[in-house]
C-alpha positions as CSV (number, residue, x, y, z in Angstrom):
1,M,83.5,-43.3,-77.1
2,S,80.4,-43.3,-79.4
3,D,77.3,-45.4,-78.9
4,R,75.3,-46.5,-81.9
5,V,72.4,-48.9,-82.2
6,V,72.1,-51.1,-85.3
7,A,69.0,-53.3,-85.8
8,V,69.3,-56.6,-87.7
9,E,66.4,-58.9,-88.4
10,F,66.8,-62.5,-89.7
11,D,65.2,-65.9,-89.7
12,T,66.8,-68.6,-87.5
13,D,66.0,-71.8,-85.7
14,G,64.9,-70.4,-82.3
15,V,67.0,-68.8,-79.6
16,G,69.8,-71.4,-80.1
17,G,70.3,-70.3,-83.7
18,A,70.1,-66.6,-82.7
19,E,72.7,-67.2,-80.0
20,T,75.1,-68.8,-82.5
21,A,74.7,-65.9,-84.9
22,A,75.3,-63.4,-82.0
23,V,78.5,-65.2,-80.9
24,R,79.8,-65.2,-84.5
25,L,79.0,-61.5,-84.8
26,Q,80.8,-60.7,-81.6
27,E,83.8,-62.7,-82.6
28,S,84.0,-60.8,-85.9
29,F,84.9,-57.7,-83.9
30,A,87.6,-59.4,-81.8
31,Q,90.5,-57.9,-83.8
32,P,91.1,-54.2,-84.3
33,F,90.8,-52.7,-87.8
34,N,92.5,-49.9,-89.6
35,F,90.5,-46.8,-90.7
36,E,92.3,-43.9,-92.3
37,G,95.6,-44.9,-90.7
38,S,94.3,-45.4,-87.2
39,R,93.5,-48.7,-85.4
40,H,90.0,-49.1,-83.9
41,L,88.5,-51.7,-81.7
42,I,84.7,-52.2,-81.4
43,H,83.1,-53.7,-78.3
44,P,79.5,-54.6,-79.3
45,C,76.7,-55.2,-76.8
46,I,74.2,-57.5,-78.4
47,G,70.6,-57.7,-77.3
48,G,68.0,-59.7,-79.2
49,A,64.6,-61.4,-79.1
50,A,63.4,-64.5,-80.9
51,G,59.8,-65.7,-81.5
52,R,57.6,-67.7,-83.8
53,A,57.7,-66.7,-87.5
54,R,54.1,-65.4,-87.4
55,D,55.2,-62.9,-84.7
56,R,58.2,-61.5,-86.6
57,E,56.5,-58.1,-87.2
58,D,54.9,-57.9,-83.7
59,V,55.7,-55.0,-81.4
60,R,56.4,-57.6,-78.6
61,L,59.5,-58.8,-80.6
62,V,60.8,-55.3,-80.9
63,E,60.2,-54.5,-77.3
64,G,61.8,-57.7,-76.2
65,A,64.9,-56.9,-78.2
66,E,65.1,-53.4,-76.7
67,K,64.9,-54.7,-73.2
68,A,67.5,-57.3,-73.9
69,L,69.8,-54.5,-75.3
70,V,69.4,-52.5,-72.1
71,D,70.5,-55.6,-70.1
72,A,73.4,-56.3,-72.5
73,R,74.7,-52.8,-71.9
74,E,74.5,-53.2,-68.1
75,Q,76.0,-56.8,-68.1
76,G,78.2,-56.6,-71.2
77,G,78.2,-59.4,-73.8
78,I,75.1,-61.0,-75.2
79,V,71.5,-61.1,-73.9
80,L,68.7,-62.9,-75.8
81,R,65.1,-63.3,-74.9
82,D,62.6,-65.9,-76.2
83,V,59.4,-64.0,-76.3
84,A,57.4,-67.1,-77.3
85,Q,58.2,-68.7,-73.9
86,H,56.6,-65.9,-72.0
87,E,53.4,-65.7,-74.1
88,P,50.5,-67.1,-72.1
89,E,47.7,-69.0,-73.7
90,I,44.8,-66.7,-74.2
91,D,41.2,-67.8,-73.8
92,P,39.0,-65.8,-76.3
93,L,36.0,-66.1,-73.9
94,E,38.0,-64.5,-71.1
95,L,39.1,-61.7,-73.3
96,I,35.5,-61.1,-74.4
97,H,34.4,-60.9,-70.8
98,D,37.4,-58.7,-69.7
99,L,37.6,-56.2,-72.5
100,P,34.8,-53.8,-71.3
101,R,36.5,-53.6,-67.9
102,A,39.9,-53.0,-69.6
103,I,38.5,-50.0,-71.4
104,E,37.1,-48.5,-68.2
105,A,40.4,-49.3,-66.3
106,G,42.6,-47.5,-68.8
107,E,44.5,-50.6,-69.9
108,I,43.8,-49.8,-73.5
109,F,46.3,-47.3,-75.1
110,L,47.3,-46.1,-78.5
111,Q,50.5,-46.1,-80.4
112,Y,51.1,-44.1,-83.6
113,Q,53.1,-45.0,-86.7
114,P,53.9,-42.3,-89.2
115,K,53.4,-42.4,-93.0
116,V,56.1,-40.4,-94.8
117,H,55.6,-38.8,-98.2
118,V,58.8,-39.8,-100.0
119,R,59.2,-37.0,-102.5
120,R,57.9,-34.2,-100.3
121,Q,60.0,-35.6,-97.4
122,Q,57.3,-34.9,-94.9
123,V,55.2,-36.9,-92.4
124,A,52.0,-37.0,-94.3
125,S,49.8,-38.7,-91.7
126,A,49.9,-41.4,-88.9
127,E,48.1,-44.6,-88.2
128,A,46.7,-45.1,-84.7
129,L,47.1,-48.6,-83.4
130,V,45.3,-50.0,-80.3
131,R,47.2,-51.9,-77.6
132,W,46.1,-53.6,-74.4
133,Q,48.4,-53.8,-71.4
134,H,46.7,-56.6,-69.5
135,P,47.5,-56.6,-65.7
136,S,48.4,-60.3,-65.6
137,R,49.0,-61.3,-69.2
138,G,51.2,-58.3,-70.2
139,L,50.8,-57.0,-73.8
140,V,47.9,-58.7,-75.5
141,L,48.2,-58.8,-79.3
142,P,45.7,-56.8,-81.2
143,G,44.8,-59.8,-83.4
144,A,43.6,-61.6,-80.3
145,F,41.4,-58.9,-78.6
146,I,40.1,-57.2,-81.8
147,Q,38.6,-60.5,-82.8
148,A,37.2,-60.9,-79.3
149,A,35.7,-57.4,-79.5
150,E,34.1,-58.2,-82.8
151,Q,32.5,-61.4,-81.4
152,S,31.2,-59.6,-78.3
153,R,30.0,-56.5,-80.1
154,V,32.3,-54.5,-77.9
155,I,34.1,-53.4,-81.0
156,A,31.8,-50.3,-81.4
157,E,32.6,-49.2,-77.8
158,L,36.3,-49.8,-78.4
159,T,36.4,-47.9,-81.7
160,L,34.4,-44.9,-80.3
161,W,36.9,-44.8,-77.4
162,T,39.7,-44.8,-80.0
163,L,38.1,-42.0,-81.9
164,D,37.8,-39.9,-78.7
165,R,41.5,-40.4,-77.9
166,V,42.7,-39.8,-81.4
167,L,40.6,-36.6,-81.6
168,K,42.3,-35.2,-78.5
169,D,45.8,-36.3,-79.6
170,Q,45.3,-34.8,-83.1
171,R,44.1,-31.5,-81.7
172,D,47.1,-31.3,-79.3
173,L,49.5,-32.1,-82.2
174,A,47.8,-29.4,-84.4
175,Q,48.2,-26.8,-81.6
176,S,51.9,-27.7,-81.5
177,G,52.2,-27.1,-85.3
178,Y,51.8,-30.6,-86.5
179,D,48.4,-30.6,-88.1
180,I,48.5,-34.1,-89.8
181,P,45.7,-36.5,-90.4
182,I,45.5,-39.6,-88.1
183,F,43.9,-42.8,-89.4
184,V,41.9,-45.2,-87.4
185,N,41.3,-48.9,-88.3
186,I,37.6,-49.6,-88.8
187,S,36.3,-53.2,-88.5
188,G,34.2,-54.6,-91.2
189,V,31.5,-55.4,-88.6
190,L,31.1,-51.6,-88.0
191,L,30.7,-50.8,-91.7
192,T,27.3,-52.4,-91.6
193,D,26.3,-51.1,-88.2
194,S,24.0,-48.1,-88.8
195,A,24.0,-47.1,-85.1
196,F,27.8,-46.9,-85.0
197,V,27.9,-44.9,-88.2
198,E,25.5,-42.3,-86.8
199,Q,27.5,-42.1,-83.6
200,A,30.8,-41.7,-85.4
201,C,29.4,-39.1,-87.8
202,S,28.0,-37.2,-84.8
203,V,31.4,-37.2,-83.1
204,L,33.5,-36.4,-86.2
205,G,31.2,-34.1,-88.0
206,K,31.6,-31.3,-85.4
207,S,35.2,-31.9,-84.5
208,G,37.0,-30.2,-87.3
209,A,39.9,-32.6,-86.8
210,K,41.7,-34.4,-89.6
211,I,40.7,-38.0,-89.2
212,G,40.8,-40.9,-91.6
213,F,39.6,-44.5,-91.6
214,E,41.5,-47.5,-92.8
215,I,39.4,-50.4,-94.0
216,T,40.2,-53.7,-95.6
217,E,38.8,-55.2,-98.8
218,T,37.3,-58.1,-96.9
219,A,35.4,-55.6,-94.7
220,V,33.6,-54.3,-97.8
221,I,33.0,-57.7,-99.4
222,R,30.9,-59.0,-96.5
223,D,28.1,-56.5,-97.2
224,P,29.1,-54.3,-100.2
225,Q,25.9,-52.2,-100.4
226,S,25.9,-51.1,-96.7
227,A,29.6,-50.7,-96.5
228,I,29.9,-48.5,-99.6
229,R,26.9,-46.4,-98.5
230,H,28.4,-45.8,-95.1
231,L,31.9,-45.1,-96.4
232,Q,30.4,-42.5,-98.7
233,R,28.6,-41.0,-95.7
234,F,32.0,-40.7,-93.9
235,A,33.6,-39.2,-97.0
236,E,30.9,-36.5,-97.2
237,I,31.8,-35.2,-93.7
238,G,35.5,-35.0,-94.6
239,V,36.8,-38.4,-93.3
240,A,39.6,-39.6,-95.6
241,I,39.3,-43.3,-96.6
242,A,42.3,-45.6,-97.1
243,I,42.1,-49.2,-98.3
244,D,44.3,-51.2,-96.0
245,D,46.3,-54.5,-96.8
246,Y,45.6,-54.3,-100.5
247,G,46.4,-57.5,-102.2
248,A,46.2,-59.7,-99.1
249,G,42.6,-60.6,-99.6
250,L,40.4,-61.1,-102.6
251,S,41.0,-57.9,-104.5
252,S,38.0,-56.8,-106.5
253,L,38.2,-54.0,-109.1
254,A,34.4,-53.9,-109.1
255,Y,34.5,-52.7,-105.4
256,L,37.7,-50.7,-105.7
257,K,36.2,-48.3,-108.3
258,Q,33.1,-47.7,-106.1
259,L,34.9,-46.8,-102.9
260,P,35.4,-43.1,-102.0
261,A,39.0,-43.8,-101.1
262,R,41.9,-41.4,-101.4
263,E,44.7,-43.8,-100.4
264,L,45.6,-47.4,-101.2
265,K,48.0,-49.3,-98.9
266,I,50.0,-52.2,-100.4
267,D,50.2,-55.1,-98.0
268,K,53.6,-55.7,-96.5
269,L,53.5,-59.3,-97.8
270,F,54.6,-57.8,-101.2
271,V,56.8,-55.1,-99.8
272,T,59.0,-57.3,-97.6
273,Q,59.8,-59.5,-100.6
274,L,60.3,-56.6,-103.0
275,T,64.1,-56.9,-103.4
276,S,64.2,-60.7,-103.3
277,S,61.4,-61.7,-105.7
278,N,61.0,-61.6,-109.4
279,R,57.2,-61.1,-109.4
280,D,56.5,-58.9,-106.4
281,P,58.1,-55.8,-108.0
282,L,55.8,-56.2,-111.0
283,I,52.8,-56.6,-108.8
284,V,53.7,-53.5,-106.7
285,R,54.4,-51.4,-109.8
286,S,51.1,-52.3,-111.5
287,T,49.2,-51.6,-108.2
288,I,50.8,-48.2,-108.0
289,D,49.9,-47.4,-111.6
290,L,46.3,-48.6,-111.0
291,A,45.8,-46.5,-107.8
292,H,47.2,-43.4,-109.5
293,A,44.8,-44.0,-112.4
294,L,42.0,-44.0,-109.9
295,D,43.3,-40.7,-108.3
296,M,44.5,-42.4,-105.2
297,E,47.8,-42.0,-103.4
298,V,49.8,-45.2,-102.6
299,T,51.3,-46.2,-99.3
300,A,53.7,-49.2,-99.0
301,E,53.4,-50.9,-95.6
302,G,56.2,-52.9,-94.0
303,V,59.2,-50.9,-95.4
304,E,62.2,-52.1,-93.4
305,T,65.2,-51.5,-95.6
306,P,66.7,-48.6,-97.6
307,A,66.8,-50.9,-100.7
308,A,63.1,-51.4,-100.6
309,M,62.5,-47.7,-100.1
310,A,64.8,-46.9,-103.1
311,L,62.9,-49.3,-105.3
312,L,59.5,-47.9,-104.2
313,S,60.6,-44.4,-104.9
314,V,61.6,-45.3,-108.4
315,M,58.2,-47.0,-108.9
316,G,56.4,-43.8,-108.0
317,C,55.1,-44.9,-104.6
318,D,53.8,-41.8,-102.7
319,M,54.2,-42.8,-99.1
320,I,56.0,-45.4,-97.0
321,Q,55.3,-46.8,-93.6
322,G,57.4,-49.3,-91.6
323,Y,60.2,-49.9,-89.2
324,L,62.8,-48.1,-91.4
325,I,61.0,-44.9,-90.5
326,S,59.6,-45.7,-87.1
327,R,57.9,-48.5,-85.2
328,P,54.6,-47.7,-83.5
329,V,55.2,-45.4,-80.5
330,E,53.1,-43.7,-77.9
331,I,52.0,-40.1,-78.3
332,G,54.9,-38.4,-76.4
333,T,57.5,-40.2,-78.4
334,F,55.6,-39.5,-81.6
335,R,55.6,-35.8,-80.8
336,R,59.4,-35.9,-80.3
337,F,59.7,-37.8,-83.6
338,L,57.9,-34.9,-85.3
339,E,59.9,-32.2,-83.4
340,E,63.2,-33.7,-84.4
341,A,62.1,-34.5,-88.0
342,A,63.5,-38.0,-87.4
343,H,62.2,-39.3,-90.7
344,L,64.7,-37.3,-92.6
345,K,67.5,-39.6,-91.4
346,A,66.1,-42.5,-93.3
347,L,65.2,-40.4,-96.3
348,D,68.6,-38.6,-96.6
349,S,70.5,-41.9,-97.2
350,Q,68.3,-42.5,-100.3
351,R,68.2,-39.1,-102.0
352,F,70.1,-40.6,-104.9
353,S,67.3,-43.1,-105.5
354,F,65.0,-40.4,-106.9
355,L,67.4,-40.1,-109.9
356,R,67.6,-43.7,-110.7
357,S,66.2,-45.3,-113.9
358,D,63.1,-47.4,-113.8
359,R,65.2,-50.2,-115.3
360,L,66.0,-51.0,-111.6
361,W,62.6,-52.5,-110.9
362,K,62.3,-54.1,-114.3
363,S,65.5,-56.1,-113.7
364,A,64.6,-57.1,-110.2
């Protein structure tokens, strides 16, 4: 007997709609089928999680589905979780007060999500993502506590803690033969903070580690002169700069040409609609061409399907990042991902896409 996990994501009307879909899926396997002259019967265990539309990309949804699948295997049948029901209301003022204690108590931890170079078929780098495992609230979404950190000015302390952790993990990976850059998200608040810039340069300048910063366009727009000056300072000490969520904000070519960036990340808003929209493929292709003209590599965020990866490879996109390759995972799991070259499984199924004509995206 073989055991294989297949992930499916779809929009539905809450847990009730998900349960109806799960029952119909289970019923479709009720009868045996013929394969190469033999009759086979599949007994699916179905575990799933449902939440609000704005949480569909959240790690809580994935973890809820994984826990439900474990229960489904033990109990048999179908197990569904409504993650929205278990999400407590969060008071921003409480988070602001609690965050410094959480850093000291070790409740903050990191997960890593790889970026894979499509044509080289290598893990090119990874993005470090900050998580908070609250003792009473459970997993607190980054969107909630990052904003609280910015409002309370704890963001500098949190980012410096992140840099220290990433430096250690990057050195450990390098000693194991995986000397890849790790990128840290930098708040726009810190790009205008001279004291933080000096501290970060002091830490990174003598480390010798391969560290990069991901910044958003809106982070630069709030104070362009200071932000660009500080980013150039980081670039001078060897910090790679990536422009994150490109296209989600007010994109400005005037700022884009001034930034010392090596990488441009296309926002997942465009990538997730790549194979179902007439305009998004044109926007993505023109963005890739623009970035290449500015000597930047391009990363597509939110790649979830082989079809999207195939189309991106035809368009000349350099790197992909998303659940098709790996969800964000803790350092031990990430190390195993590198040891097993797990990214090759996703890439192998799309080798043929590199030979396709560019008529594919033009006709999308």
